[in-house]
N, C-alpha and C positions, 0 to 999 in steps of 0.2 A: 491521503486525501479523505478527510472525513468531514462531515457536516455536524453542526450542532443539532441536537434532537429537537423535534418540533415541540411546541408548547401544549399541544392538545393531548395531554396525558390523561389516561384513565386510571382509576384505582381499583384493584381487585379486592373486593370486600372480604373475601375468605382469607387472604394472606396479608393484606395491607400493601402488597407490592404495587409499585407504579407500573403502568404498561403503555406502550406506544405501538399502535398497529400501523404498519406502512405497506402500501401497495405499489408495486412496480411491475412494469410489463414483463420483465424477466429479472431474476435475482441479480444477474450481473449489471443491470441498469441501476440498481439501488446503491447510492453512495453510502458507505459505512457510516454509522452514527456514533458520535462521541457524546457521552454525557459527563458533565463536570463532576458530579458527586461520587461516582463509583463505577466499578465494573458492572456488567449486566449479563443476564441470560438472554441468548438469542434463539428465537424459534424461527425456523424456515419452513414454510408450508407451501406445497405445490402439488397439484393433481397431474402435472405433466409426467409422462413416462421417462422423459430424458431432459436433463438440465445441463447446459454448458456452464460449468463453474470450476474455476481453476484454483490451485493452491495459492497463487499470488493474490487472487481476490479474497480467498479465505483469510490470508495473512493480514490483509488490510482491515478486515472486521476485527481480528484479534488485536491488532495495534490500536484500534479505535476503542476497545474496551470489552468485547465479547470474551467471556471467561468460561461460559458453560453453553454448549450449543446443542439444541434439540432439533432434529430434522424430521419432518413428516411428509409422507407421500410416496409414490412409486419409485422415485429416484433418490429416496432418502439415503440409501447406502453410499452412493457415489458422492453426494454432497458431504456426508459425514466424513468420508475418507479424505476429501480435499482438506477439511479442517484438521483432521488428524495429522496428515503430512505437513500441513502449513506450520504446525507447532514446532517442527524440528529440522526440516530440510535446510541444509547449510546454505544453499543458494538463495534462500529467503531471509537470511540473517541469523543471528544467534538464536539458540533454542529459547523458548519462552521461559521466564523465571518462575513459572508456576505450572502445575499439572493441568493441562486442558482437559475438561470433561466434555465428552460428546455422547449423544444417544441418537439412535435411529428408530423411528416409529413407523416403519413401512406397513406393517399389518394391523396397526391400531387405528381407531377412529381419531379424527382430529381433536375431538373433545378430550379423549384420553391423553393425547400428547400435550395438550394445553394443561391439563390437570397435573401431569408429571412435571412440566416446566415450572408451574407456580408452586406446587406443594413439595416436590422432591429435589429440585435443583438447588444444591447447596454448594458454597465455595469449597474447593479442595483446601486441605489444611495449610498448604504452602502459599495460598493466595494472599492471605492476611487482609482481605477486603470483603465487604458485604456484597450481596447480589440483590439489591432492593428494587431493581427495575428489570422488567422483561420487555424486550423489543421483539415484536412479531413482524416478520416480513412475508408477505403473500404476493401471489402474482395474478389474482383475479378479484373482481368485486364480490363474487359469491363467498370466497374464502375470507375476505375482509369482513363482510357482514357477519359470518359465523363467528369469527374470532372476537369482534367487538361485542356481539351479543353475549358470548360466553363469559368474557371478562366482566361485563356489567351485571350479569345475572348469577354467576356461580358464587356460592358461599360455603361450599363444603367439598 
């Protein structure tokens, strides 16, 4: 169950990557996004200390095109772990045909996590696709504003 990505794309001038910032009340409320042209980097940002997010929900994002996942905030470790398990748990289907890359940025600032996602997230050698889009999912208007501003203003 994925939706087509919204057309309100930003372009990060520093890398040329497209970006879509989505806000949902909770991460589990956001329908995974599919983009036609390629796989993408997914950034999940939340200031909540606890997030209910399952391996099944993570697998839906992976099926929709997330190939590199960066998670920021106090609950980053548990969300990253859900993605890690979603890549290979037999009850969720066959293992992914590529190496899923995940990172957790619990102790970093949000801007540092965004910088990492835009400048360092590269496809693993076995993906054979580019990662020209970054999709950022946040759960507050404040985080949405910070992310949009960073994407629009960062050039290095």
